Each structure stands twice: as structure tokens, then as C-alpha cells.
BAFI-3210 file (N, C-alpha, C; in Angstrom, 3 decimals, decimal comma, padded with zeros to 6 digits):
// residues 240
n [1|2|3|4|5|6|7|8|9|10|11|12|13|14|15|16|17|18|19|20|21|22|23|24|25|26|27|28|29|30|31|32|33|34|35|36|37|38|39|40|41|42|43|44|45|46|47|48|49|50|51|52|53|54|55|56|57|58|59|60|61|62|63|64|65|66|67|68|69|70|71|72|73|74|75|76|77|78|79|80|81|82|83|84|85|86|87|88|89|90|91|92|93|94|95|96|97|98|99|100|101|102|103|104|105|106|107|108|109|110|111|112|113|114|115|116|117|118|119|120|121|122|123|124|125|126|127|128|129|130|131|132|133|134|135|136|137|138|139|140|141|142|143|144|145|146|147|148|149|150|151|152|153|154|155|156|157|158|159|160|161|162|163|164|165|166|167|168|169|170|171|172|173|174|175|176|177|178|179|180|181|182|183|184|185|186|187|188|189|190|191|192|193|194|195|196|197|198|199|200|201|202|203|204|205|206|207|208|209|210|211|212|213|214|215|216|217|218|219|220|221|222|223|224|225|226|227|228|229|230|231|232|233|234|235|236|237|238|239|240]
n.u [-266,398|-263,745|-260,500|-258,380|-258,586|-259,220|-256,459|-254,837|-255,210|-254,543|-251,690|-250,994|-249,318|-246,915|-246,582|-245,994|-243,779|-241,741|-242,483|-242,100|-243,053|-242,258|-241,825|-239,732|-236,778|-235,177|-232,648|-232,547|-233,220|-236,108|-238,597|-238,981|-241,048|-241,378|-241,976|-244,490|-245,254|-247,864|-247,806|-248,717|-246,386|-244,364|-241,118|-238,306|-235,610|-234,627|-232,012|-228,700|-228,736|-227,048|-226,829|-229,312|-231,270|-235,003|-237,839|-237,522|-236,478|-237,822|-237,017|-237,457|-239,586|-239,473|-240,236|-238,284|-235,852|-234,950|-234,853|-233,236|-233,289|-230,223|-229,915|-228,919|-227,889|-224,554|-221,123|-219,802|-220,806|-220,794|-220,476|-222,361|-222,801|-224,950|-228,669|-231,403|-234,989|-237,933|-240,973|-244,043|-247,214|-250,078|-250,707|-250,230|-246,916|-243,542|-240,946|-237,899|-234,941|-231,828|-229,192|-226,615|-226,225|-225,221|-224,330|-224,892|-224,184|-226,634|-227,982|-228,870|-228,796|-230,332|-230,648|-233,007|-232,616|-233,806|-237,504|-240,619|-243,279|-246,077|-245,515|-244,728|-246,725|-248,607|-246,944|-247,141|-249,978|-250,956|-249,431|-250,216|-251,474|-249,169|-247,100|-248,223|-248,339|-245,223|-244,583|-244,656|-244,747|-243,484|-245,013|-243,556|-244,441|-244,238|-245,397|-248,051|-251,489|-251,859|-253,510|-255,691|-255,706|-254,282|-251,233|-250,730|-250,501|-249,272|-249,102|-248,087|-249,709|-249,659|-251,802|-253,803|-253,941|-253,560|-252,241|-253,870|-253,343|-254,219|-252,649|-251,921|-250,957|-250,081|-248,694|-251,309|-253,731|-255,884|-257,628|-257,983|-257,408|-257,089|-257,115|-256,999|-256,650|-258,865|-260,401|-261,828|-260,855|-262,112|-261,782|-261,997|-261,303|-262,661|-264,698|-266,682|-264,935|-265,145|-266,168|-265,769|-266,445|-264,414|-266,596|-268,789|-269,165|-268,231|-270,386|-270,297|-270,237|-271,160|-269,349|-266,865|-265,808|-264,150|-262,524|-262,000|-260,115|-258,408|-257,037|-256,471|-254,467|-252,459|-252,161|-250,400|-248,596|-246,703|-245,601|-242,989|-242,626|-244,029|-244,550|-243,933|-245,565|-247,599|-248,623|-249,828|-251,633|-253,615|-254,110|-255,542|-257,791|-259,027|-260,069|-261,933]
n.v [-142,180|-140,986|-143,112|-141,656|-140,136|-142,093|-143,205|-140,457|-140,047|-142,483|-141,349|-138,926|-138,057|-139,274|-138,357|-135,126|-135,479|-136,372|-134,971|-131,897|-128,721|-126,327|-122,866|-122,400|-120,768|-118,687|-119,773|-121,892|-125,382|-125,252|-128,267|-129,588|-129,738|-131,454|-130,592|-130,449|-130,724|-129,808|-128,160|-124,674|-122,791|-120,548|-118,938|-116,509|-115,072|-112,425|-110,977|-111,743|-110,645|-112,310|-114,499|-116,150|-116,552|-116,076|-118,422|-120,560|-123,743|-125,567|-128,323|-128,576|-127,187|-124,542|-123,133|-121,857|-121,626|-123,379|-126,025|-125,336|-126,491|-127,090|-126,735|-124,546|-123,124|-121,379|-122,539|-122,023|-121,108|-119,972|-121,054|-118,810|-116,538|-113,938|-114,048|-113,446|-113,258|-113,894|-115,031|-116,458|-117,367|-118,557|-116,493|-113,853|-112,049|-112,326|-110,565|-112,103|-112,374|-114,047|-116,764|-118,593|-122,038|-124,087|-126,427|-129,036|-131,749|-132,246|-129,769|-126,650|-125,683|-123,033|-120,328|-118,341|-114,503|-112,846|-113,243|-112,130|-112,037|-112,219|-113,937|-116,115|-117,289|-117,477|-119,336|-121,365|-122,110|-122,467|-125,254|-126,680|-129,102|-131,285|-129,462|-130,157|-133,002|-133,794|-133,132|-135,241|-137,983|-141,137|-142,885|-145,196|-147,849|-149,530|-147,855|-147,500|-149,311|-152,173|-154,883|-156,993|-158,290|-157,663|-155,610|-152,382|-149,051|-145,677|-142,417|-139,735|-136,038|-132,287|-130,883|-132,513|-133,803|-137,380|-140,611|-143,568|-147,170|-150,698|-153,566|-157,164|-160,138|-160,788|-159,087|-157,676|-154,756|-154,070|-151,968|-148,556|-144,907|-141,738|-138,613|-135,381|-131,893|-131,270|-133,059|-136,613|-139,783|-143,304|-146,675|-150,108|-153,148|-155,091|-153,368|-150,507|-147,461|-144,518|-141,274|-137,789|-134,829|-132,755|-130,964|-131,707|-133,333|-135,804|-137,300|-140,192|-139,821|-141,127|-143,194|-142,258|-139,231|-138,768|-136,301|-136,517|-138,873|-138,629|-136,336|-137,577|-139,421|-137,994|-136,972|-139,107|-139,634|-137,740|-138,766|-139,022|-140,916|-142,976|-146,575|-147,785|-150,191|-150,404|-147,688|-148,139|-150,278|-148,899|-146,786|-148,718|-149,469|-147,027|-146,983|-148,366]
n.w [-035,827|-037,642|-039,141|-039,199|-036,892|-034,594|-034,916|-034,218|-031,443|-030,306|-031,095|-029,951|-028,296|-029,134|-031,841|-031,885|-030,695|-032,978|-034,743|-036,113|-037,525|-039,982|-041,388|-044,336|-044,723|-047,340|-047,236|-047,026|-048,222|-050,002|-050,238|-053,204|-056,746|-058,811|-062,539|-065,130|-068,510|-068,828|-066,950|-066,321|-065,854|-066,869|-067,994|-068,308|-069,568|-067,770|-066,914|-066,820|-069,702|-071,949|-071,242|-071,936|-074,250|-074,760|-074,088|-070,487|-069,706|-066,778|-065,155|-061,927|-059,168|-056,483|-053,535|-052,669|-054,897|-058,207|-060,321|-063,622|-066,991|-068,944|-071,666|-073,961|-072,440|-072,057|-071,305|-069,983|-067,383|-064,080|-060,474|-058,210|-059,990|-060,349|-061,223|-063,391|-063,175|-065,058|-063,675|-065,211|-063,816|-063,893|-065,837|-064,458|-063,487|-062,337|-061,061|-059,754|-058,412|-058,123|-057,751|-058,779|-058,100|-058,371|-061,134|-063,862|-065,933|-067,356|-066,387|-064,424|-061,507|-059,581|-056,662|-055,187|-054,403|-053,635|-053,600|-054,110|-051,375|-052,995|-055,082|-053,849|-052,074|-054,304|-056,056|-054,187|-053,703|-056,489|-056,638|-054,048|-053,815|-054,641|-053,192|-050,750|-050,389|-050,748|-048,293|-045,953|-043,953|-043,071|-040,861|-037,972|-037,940|-035,733|-034,218|-034,191|-033,615|-033,144|-035,823|-036,761|-038,787|-040,503|-041,482|-040,624|-041,890|-041,885|-043,378|-042,438|-043,067|-042,853|-040,676|-040,365|-042,478|-044,575|-045,395|-044,709|-044,491|-044,452|-045,128|-046,231|-045,690|-048,207|-049,773|-050,977|-050,822|-048,147|-047,226|-047,534|-046,413|-047,206|-046,570|-047,447|-048,302|-047,753|-048,493|-048,763|-049,346|-049,222|-049,724|-050,143|-050,280|-053,213|-052,983|-054,435|-054,235|-051,564|-052,003|-050,261|-049,032|-046,149|-045,361|-045,815|-043,152|-043,522|-044,776|-047,360|-050,664|-052,473|-055,597|-056,407|-057,970|-061,516|-061,766|-058,913|-058,505|-059,976|-058,794|-056,386|-057,253|-057,841|-055,764|-054,460|-055,939|-055,348|-052,918|-050,890|-049,649|-049,899|-051,181|-054,426|-055,279|-053,150|-053,988|-056,527|-056,094|-054,700|-056,057|-058,333|-056,836|-055,981|-058,465|-058,692]
ca.u [-265,308|-262,538|-259,423|-257,399|-259,335|-258,667|-254,997|-254,378|-255,710|-253,374|-250,493|-251,293|-248,193|-245,365|-246,228|-245,630|-242,284|-241,339|-243,001|-241,409|-242,844|-241,506|-241,548|-238,807|-236,518|-235,123|-231,867|-232,942|-233,421|-237,531|-239,631|-239,691|-242,232|-241,108|-242,878|-245,096|-245,428|-248,995|-247,702|-249,265|-245,747|-243,508|-239,788|-237,792|-234,402|-234,215|-230,071|-227,877|-229,369|-226,659|-226,740|-230,129|-232,944|-236,636|-238,315|-236,671|-237,793|-237,742|-237,271|-238,647|-239,239|-239,934|-239,773|-236,060|-235,608|-235,723|-233,119|-233,513|-232,772|-228,956|-229,604|-229,014|-226,355|-222,820|-220,108|-218,945|-221,169|-219,632|-220,991|-222,263|-223,330|-226,837|-229,336|-232,735|-235,955|-239,158|-241,625|-245,136|-247,935|-251,504|-251,162|-249,168|-245,691|-242,797|-239,218|-237,514|-233,462|-231,627|-227,988|-226,157|-225,573|-224,661|-223,962|-224,378|-224,356|-227,980|-229,250|-228,217|-229,773|-230,478|-231,752|-233,392|-231,897|-235,143|-238,969|-241,952|-244,230|-247,469|-244,721|-244,447|-248,093|-248,999|-246,771|-247,959|-251,590|-250,924|-249,079|-250,787|-251,799|-248,086|-246,188|-248,135|-247,756|-244,087|-243,820|-245,158|-243,546|-244,220|-244,889|-242,713|-246,090|-244,207|-246,192|-249,523|-252,161|-252,121|-254,405|-256,006|-256,418|-252,897|-250,182|-251,302|-249,000|-249,853|-248,504|-249,177|-249,361|-250,020|-253,762|-254,196|-253,834|-252,310|-252,922|-253,784|-253,879|-254,175|-251,917|-252,027|-249,548|-249,613|-248,803|-251,967|-253,886|-257,098|-258,391|-257,372|-258,055|-256,310|-257,374|-256,220|-257,226|-260,313|-261,479|-261,577|-261,141|-262,008|-261,513|-261,723|-261,112|-263,734|-265,711|-266,519|-264,190|-266,336|-265,628|-267,022|-265,738|-264,924|-267,083|-270,234|-269,418|-267,942|-271,275|-270,422|-271,344|-270,893|-268,595|-265,621|-265,900|-263,346|-261,457|-261,078|-259,905|-256,575|-256,264|-256,077|-253,095|-251,759|-251,519|-249,544|-247,296|-245,762|-245,345|-242,068|-242,160|-244,874|-243,662|-244,937|-246,669|-248,688|-249,360|-250,179|-252,701|-254,175|-255,129|-256,218|-258,799|-259,816|-260,359|-262,511]
ca.v [-141,391|-141,455|-144,054|-140,391|-139,208|-142,882|-142,742|-138,961|-140,295|-143,711|-141,128|-137,638|-137,444|-139,961|-137,640|-134,070|-135,097|-136,294|-134,211|-130,391|-127,848|-124,757|-122,381|-122,600|-119,592|-118,628|-120,472|-123,856|-125,569|-126,431|-129,340|-129,509|-130,064|-132,030|-129,874|-131,510|-129,717|-128,979|-126,895|-123,356|-121,803|-119,638|-119,097|-116,412|-114,482|-111,041|-110,754|-111,211|-111,154|-112,580|-115,805|-117,133|-115,771|-117,077|-118,890|-120,940|-125,380|-125,787|-129,803|-128,792|-125,193|-124,381|-121,271|-121,269|-122,142|-124,340|-126,577|-125,255|-127,511|-126,826|-126,546|-123,419|-122,122|-121,466|-123,633|-120,953|-120,737|-119,958|-120,354|-117,778|-115,511|-113,491|-114,404|-112,550|-113,865|-113,178|-116,142|-115,580|-117,941|-117,976|-114,681|-113,035|-111,939|-111,710|-110,768|-112,784|-112,281|-115,499|-116,945|-120,020|-122,625|-125,660|-126,562|-130,280|-131,692|-131,825|-129,105|-125,972|-124,928|-121,557|-120,528|-116,754|-114,169|-112,148|-112,977|-111,255|-112,101|-112,647|-115,250|-117,189|-117,331|-117,915|-120,770|-122,345|-122,043|-123,527|-126,513|-127,095|-130,787|-130,828|-129,191|-130,664|-134,246|-133,239|-132,874|-136,174|-138,732|-142,374|-143,089|-145,924|-149,084|-150,169|-146,849|-147,651|-150,059|-153,231|-155,064|-158,596|-158,679|-157,222|-154,746|-150,674|-147,974|-144,393|-141,527|-138,234|-134,678|-131,547|-130,026|-134,006|-134,768|-138,376|-141,755|-145,163|-148,171|-151,793|-154,624|-158,237|-160,959|-161,517|-158,160|-157,007|-153,470|-154,716|-151,006|-147,735|-143,657|-140,635|-137,249|-134,058|-130,555|-131,078|-134,206|-137,698|-140,933|-144,145|-148,059|-151,629|-154,268|-155,474|-152,689|-149,361|-145,946|-143,553|-139,941|-136,884|-133,835|-132,986|-129,901|-132,405|-134,310|-137,089|-137,793|-140,296|-139,018|-142,524|-143,131|-140,963|-138,575|-138,683|-135,154|-136,657|-139,851|-137,752|-135,416|-138,587|-140,055|-136,310|-136,508|-139,664|-139,324|-136,921|-139,020|-139,628|-142,445|-143,870|-147,562|-147,469|-151,210|-149,863|-146,875|-149,039|-150,839|-148,357|-146,449|-149,431|-149,345|-145,557|-146,657|-150,200]
ca.w [-035,774|-039,101|-039,002|-038,846|-035,450|-034,070|-034,829|-033,491|-030,242|-030,037|-031,112|-029,712|-028,029|-029,593|-033,148|-031,555|-030,762|-033,883|-036,313|-036,628|-038,761|-039,898|-042,339|-044,523|-045,489|-048,288|-047,645|-047,125|-049,791|-050,062|-051,329|-054,532|-057,158|-060,645|-063,519|-066,421|-069,716|-068,869|-065,878|-067,055|-065,591|-068,000|-067,145|-068,911|-068,785|-067,448|-067,017|-068,094|-071,327|-072,834|-071,277|-072,895|-074,674|-074,492|-072,862|-070,381|-069,094|-065,893|-064,391|-060,712|-058,755|-055,498|-053,023|-053,052|-056,031|-059,183|-061,310|-065,177|-068,398|-069,310|-072,718|-074,310|-071,653|-072,163|-070,945|-068,678|-066,361|-062,567|-059,193|-057,424|-060,812|-060,551|-062,224|-062,893|-064,001|-065,157|-063,514|-065,042|-063,210|-064,563|-066,328|-063,370|-064,276|-060,880|-061,145|-059,096|-058,305|-057,862|-057,776|-059,530|-056,589|-059,182|-062,695|-064,076|-067,544|-068,029|-066,102|-063,252|-060,050|-058,709|-054,748|-054,798|-053,188|-053,284|-054,016|-053,633|-051,236|-053,911|-055,481|-052,809|-052,460|-055,731|-055,831|-052,864|-054,333|-057,307|-056,058|-052,977|-053,604|-054,567|-051,632|-049,224|-050,545|-050,610|-046,938|-045,463|-043,294|-043,074|-039,228|-037,654|-037,848|-034,343|-032,910|-034,494|-032,876|-034,218|-036,668|-036,547|-040,578|-041,387|-041,222|-040,742|-042,224|-042,114|-043,974|-041,723|-042,842|-042,041|-040,874|-040,095|-043,950|-044,519|-045,623|-044,163|-045,338|-043,564|-045,626|-045,965|-045,839|-049,769|-050,150|-051,249|-049,717|-048,066|-047,305|-046,597|-046,071|-047,857|-046,891|-048,135|-048,875|-047,055|-049,260|-048,099|-050,305|-048,478|-050,195|-049,518|-051,253|-053,724|-053,542|-055,032|-053,452|-051,753|-051,699|-049,445|-048,528|-044,561|-045,048|-045,314|-041,775|-043,739|-045,864|-048,104|-051,955|-053,928|-056,506|-056,485|-059,536|-062,300|-061,605|-057,723|-059,067|-060,354|-057,545|-055,406|-057,439|-058,001|-054,435|-053,833|-057,032|-054,664|-051,908|-051,707|-048,458|-050,535|-052,222|-055,982|-055,077|-052,286|-054,682|-057,693|-055,484|-054,116|-057,561|-058,869|-055,419|-056,110|-060,091|-058,965]
c.u [-263,594|-261,149|-258,306|-257,453|-258,654|-257,053|-254,560|-254,727|-254,594|-252,114|-250,206|-250,099|-247,039|-245,049|-245,489|-244,130|-241,121|-241,739|-242,486|-241,799|-242,501|-241,413|-240,235|-238,073|-235,568|-233,170|-231,259|-234,020|-235,478|-238,172|-239,659|-240,237|-241,596|-242,065|-243,449|-245,028|-246,477|-249,262|-248,066|-248,179|-244,813|-242,268|-238,558|-236,765|-234,314|-232,550|-229,584|-228,073|-228,495|-226,099|-227,275|-231,330|-233,839|-236,597|-236,957|-237,324|-237,239|-237,510|-238,253|-238,387|-239,719|-239,962|-239,201|-235,832|-235,912|-234,173|-234,053|-232,678|-231,308|-229,001|-229,895|-227,918|-225,349|-222,411|-219,875|-219,412|-220,471|-220,902|-220,858|-222,804|-224,721|-227,551|-230,851|-233,477|-237,466|-239,757|-243,020|-246,143|-249,248|-251,814|-250,007|-247,543|-245,101|-241,670|-238,598|-235,574|-233,115|-229,746|-227,396|-225,867|-225,203|-224,959|-223,875|-224,319|-225,731|-228,811|-228,092|-229,065|-229,674|-231,323|-231,890|-232,902|-233,357|-236,222|-239,853|-243,129|-245,309|-246,623|-244,871|-245,724|-249,146|-248,437|-247,148|-249,780|-251,743|-250,397|-249,409|-250,916|-249,959|-247,643|-246,487|-248,150|-246,258|-243,742|-245,058|-244,004|-244,251|-243,590|-244,252|-244,262|-245,539|-245,084|-247,590|-250,175|-252,295|-253,054|-254,605|-255,601|-254,895|-252,201|-250,373|-250,074|-250,244|-248,424|-248,785|-248,211|-249,516|-250,804|-254,024|-254,521|-252,930|-253,069|-252,624|-254,153|-253,701|-252,934|-251,793|-250,649|-248,951|-249,304|-250,208|-253,104|-255,883|-258,124|-257,365|-258,227|-257,096|-257,545|-256,437|-256,666|-258,694|-261,075|-260,906|-262,007|-261,328|-262,488|-261,599|-262,108|-262,252|-264,995|-265,355|-266,039|-265,238|-265,135|-266,140|-265,550|-265,481|-265,718|-268,658|-270,342|-269,261|-269,295|-270,005|-271,183|-270,916|-269,577|-267,483|-265,715|-264,103|-261,793|-260,701|-260,280|-258,463|-256,329|-255,643|-254,566|-252,492|-251,171|-250,221|-248,455|-246,943|-245,031|-244,153|-241,926|-243,598|-244,067|-244,677|-245,833|-247,819|-249,631|-250,303|-251,476|-253,950|-255,134|-256,032|-257,749|-259,667|-260,353|-261,590|-264,045]
c.v [-142,400|-142,298|-142,948|-139,946|-140,316|-142,893|-141,620|-139,533|-141,135|-142,370|-140,006|-137,186|-137,890|-138,671|-135,922|-133,890|-135,691|-135,152|-132,478|-129,600|-126,505|-124,693|-122,262|-121,419|-119,605|-119,418|-121,809|-124,158|-126,258|-127,634|-129,035|-129,717|-130,243|-131,299|-130,778|-130,747|-129,145|-128,434|-125,425|-122,521|-121,573|-119,178|-118,283|-115,335|-113,174|-110,373|-111,668|-111,639|-111,964|-114,284|-116,962|-116,422|-116,647|-117,907|-120,368|-122,659|-125,491|-127,232|-129,366|-127,001|-125,100|-123,134|-121,067|-121,416|-123,037|-124,728|-126,382|-126,272|-126,733|-125,946|-125,210|-122,249|-122,599|-122,697|-123,094|-120,306|-120,646|-119,657|-119,908|-115,888|-115,273|-113,604|-113,266|-112,903|-113,505|-114,829|-115,837|-117,651|-117,650|-116,645|-113,640|-112,857|-111,643|-112,213|-111,224|-112,994|-113,418|-115,385|-118,170|-120,660|-123,703|-126,175|-127,990|-130,272|-131,040|-130,445|-128,239|-126,003|-123,328|-121,054|-118,959|-116,476|-113,481|-112,579|-112,594|-112,182|-113,132|-113,839|-116,381|-117,875|-117,877|-119,402|-121,668|-122,759|-123,253|-124,795|-127,064|-128,543|-130,944|-131,340|-129,969|-132,501|-134,764|-133,776|-133,721|-136,842|-139,522|-142,773|-144,553|-147,138|-150,075|-149,216|-146,932|-149,247|-151,180|-154,272|-156,500|-159,180|-158,332|-156,823|-152,862|-150,180|-146,342|-143,878|-140,218|-137,319|-133,480|-131,309|-131,631|-134,573|-136,009|-139,168|-143,329|-146,178|-149,637|-153,168|-155,985|-159,092|-160,977|-160,161|-157,303|-156,005|-153,897|-153,498|-150,060|-145,948|-142,420|-139,675|-136,217|-132,783|-130,417|-132,153|-135,840|-138,707|-142,111|-145,800|-149,104|-152,428|-155,002|-154,599|-151,251|-147,981|-145,190|-142,471|-139,302|-135,984|-133,096|-132,318|-130,506|-133,530|-135,391|-137,721|-138,244|-140,536|-140,122|-142,314|-141,986|-140,273|-138,788|-137,496|-136,091|-137,681|-139,118|-137,001|-136,525|-139,012|-138,784|-136,649|-138,095|-140,039|-138,813|-137,316|-139,440|-140,993|-143,490|-145,068|-147,994|-149,081|-150,412|-148,592|-147,631|-149,377|-150,449|-147,447|-147,476|-149,494|-148,288|-146,135|-147,910|-149,498]
c.w [-037,299|-038,622|-038,357|-036,950|-034,305|-033,414|-034,372|-032,355|-029,599|-029,838|-030,289|-029,329|-028,382|-030,936|-032,429|-031,387|-032,190|-035,031|-035,518|-037,991|-038,454|-040,971|-043,093|-044,873|-046,787|-048,946|-047,615|-047,545|-049,524|-050,587|-052,581|-055,607|-058,680|-061,658|-064,756|-067,196|-069,652|-067,729|-066,770|-066,003|-066,788|-067,257|-068,138|-068,250|-068,549|-067,688|-066,233|-069,520|-072,472|-072,831|-072,079|-073,427|-074,712|-073,545|-071,947|-069,699|-067,783|-065,316|-063,029|-060,199|-057,436|-055,007|-052,472|-053,897|-057,119|-059,827|-062,741|-066,187|-068,744|-070,834|-073,399|-073,287|-072,195|-071,454|-069,700|-067,990|-064,885|-061,748|-058,895|-058,167|-060,684|-061,277|-062,297|-063,611|-063,595|-064,592|-063,901|-064,461|-063,420|-064,815|-065,248|-063,542|-062,456|-061,112|-059,979|-059,176|-057,506|-058,162|-058,228|-058,817|-057,238|-060,147|-062,751|-065,001|-067,987|-067,487|-064,496|-062,099|-059,859|-057,655|-055,474|-054,060|-052,464|-054,046|-053,164|-052,829|-052,286|-054,720|-054,989|-052,649|-053,341|-055,894|-054,952|-053,483|-055,460|-057,226|-054,891|-052,795|-053,798|-053,413|-050,899|-049,186|-050,490|-048,889|-045,923|-044,581|-042,901|-041,182|-039,459|-037,601|-036,324|-033,560|-033,031|-033,629|-033,916|-034,693|-037,117|-038,204|-041,022|-040,673|-041,073|-040,779|-042,486|-041,830|-043,413|-042,849|-042,414|-042,052|-040,915|-041,667|-043,714|-044,750|-045,088|-044,479|-044,382|-045,100|-045,326|-046,404|-047,395|-050,134|-051,066|-049,809|-049,674|-047,400|-047,395|-046,900|-046,661|-047,410|-046,774|-048,387|-048,692|-047,931|-048,225|-049,016|-049,477|-049,619|-049,429|-050,546|-051,688|-054,023|-054,130|-053,732|-053,194|-051,425|-050,953|-049,146|-046,735|-044,264|-044,699|-044,072|-041,845|-044,651|-046,723|-049,453|-052,768|-054,181|-056,798|-057,931|-060,164|-062,163|-060,117|-057,360|-059,357|-059,466|-056,432|-055,358|-057,680|-056,575|-054,130|-054,753|-056,493|-053,585|-051,744|-050,445|-049,041|-051,394|-053,014|-055,482|-054,319|-053,021|-055,635|-057,242|-055,255|-054,862|-058,019|-057,875|-055,867|-057,504|-059,809|-059,092]
res [m|s|i|f|g|e|i|g|t|q|l|k|y|k|i|r|s|l|i|q|i|s|q|p|s|f|k|s|r|a|a|r|v|p|l|a|d|l|h|d|i|k|i|s|m|v|e|p|t|q|i|v|a|g|a|l|k|a|r|n|i|s|t|t|g|m|a|l|q|k|e|n|f|p|a|n|l|k|i|g|q|k|i|t|l|t|i|q|i|k|n|e|n|y|r|i|s|s|r|l|v|h|v|r|e|d|l|i|a|i|m|y|e|e|a|p|e|e|y|i|r|a|l|a|d|y|f|e|a|e|i|s|a|l|n|v|i|y|v|n|p|q|m|l|k|p|v|v|e|g|h|s|h|w|i|q|g|n|n|n|c|g|l|y|w|i|s|l|d|n|g|e|v|k|n|f|e|l|t|f|l|g|y|r|w|v|g|q|s|g|k|s|c|k|f|s|q|l|l|d|n|g|a|e|n|g|p|c|p|p|d|m|i|q|l|a|e|k|i|m|n|h|m|p|c|l|e|g|t|y|r|n|k|i|s|q|m|l|r|a]
***
């Protein structure tokens, strides 16, 4: 049985009372994904055209809204102002009606009024790893089974996804297990990281491929409750 199977048995009833999963409505702010320059998403203004012409650059984006860099926008923007955008994801265009909800010196924030279901699905598929990693919680260590060799930690996500690791008194990480998107990474201090797909019944396929190392690091980089020190140490174990 994997680490997650053992923990799931221990906390079966306690976790149910802690985790509430719900689909966000358009009026509630969903977790937003920071955009890197390499993300193939293009945003342009449809109306009012007098605000700004040409491509816009987003700071972050979600299924309910986004933050745009304020450069090239005029100073007289008004809260509540209606803005219609075209958002291109993987060469597919989506027309989005939205309203301005916040203005700052360096950015503006908008919330969608009407967003096609096709756009929501496309965005969720495109940012599957990032969105899944943003929606995790750090489980109180006192609820975990004590371990003799150190301190246990568990970051729990949806659909049996999460990150478990044991830290030592000196701050080092003894071992970890990351399960996300149907993949599993297992690392132990002083040994090479093992990678497997859950559909392969957990069979360890040897050293982790470079693209899967990058995926694991991207997932951990978007976990808001994962301390940077542990993130860096687990990344080093992934690349060992």
C-alpha cells in the first residue's frame, strides 16, 4: 500500500470534516494561476476599443477573472466599467464579457460576467497541474501518525492527490511521495527518485524522466502551503 493509502485509512473521517470541495461560481474568486511568458495564451480588447489596442498581458488568470498589467491603460478607468475580451488558448478564441473590479498602480483586475463553458474547460485543461496544486491544504501534523525517525507532513489535494514527506530534526528531508495527475514520484535521501504511472499499478519505472521532473517541480511551485525550504530539498531529491 502506498503512503497515501495508509494515511487515508488513518484520517478517513477526520479529513472529511476538514475538506469541502465546491465548484466556484462566477461571483466567487477562484484560485488564480500566475502566467509565465511561455504560456501560449493571448488576450486582446474587443470593447471599448478606445481603452487600449493590441495584445494585453495578464499577471494571473482563473476561471472567474484575471489581473492585467496596467501599462497602456488610461488613468480614468472606473470600477464597474464593462470590458469585453478575446482570449486565445491553443489557437482557439473565446469572447468574454467582464467588469473592472479593482485598479492599482501597476495592474487592473477584472471579473467575468459571462464566460463560455468551453472556455472554462479549456482553461482548466491547460492549467490542470497548476490549478490542482493551488487547491491543496496542509494537514495538521498532529493528525498524522507519529514516525520514529522524524516529523511527518502531508499536503492534501483532491482525488487522492498530494505530497507526503518526513523531515528530520536538522531540517533535511528523509523521504517523500508526490502523487498528482495519475503520476507518482517517490524519493529517499541518498537514492535516485523513482517515477511511475498509477495505471501501471504503481510499478516503479526507474529514474524520473526530465520532463516529469519539471512537471513535479511545477506542481510544487504552485502549492501555496509548501515551505520554500522543503520545496528546494525535495527538488534536489527529484534530480538526484
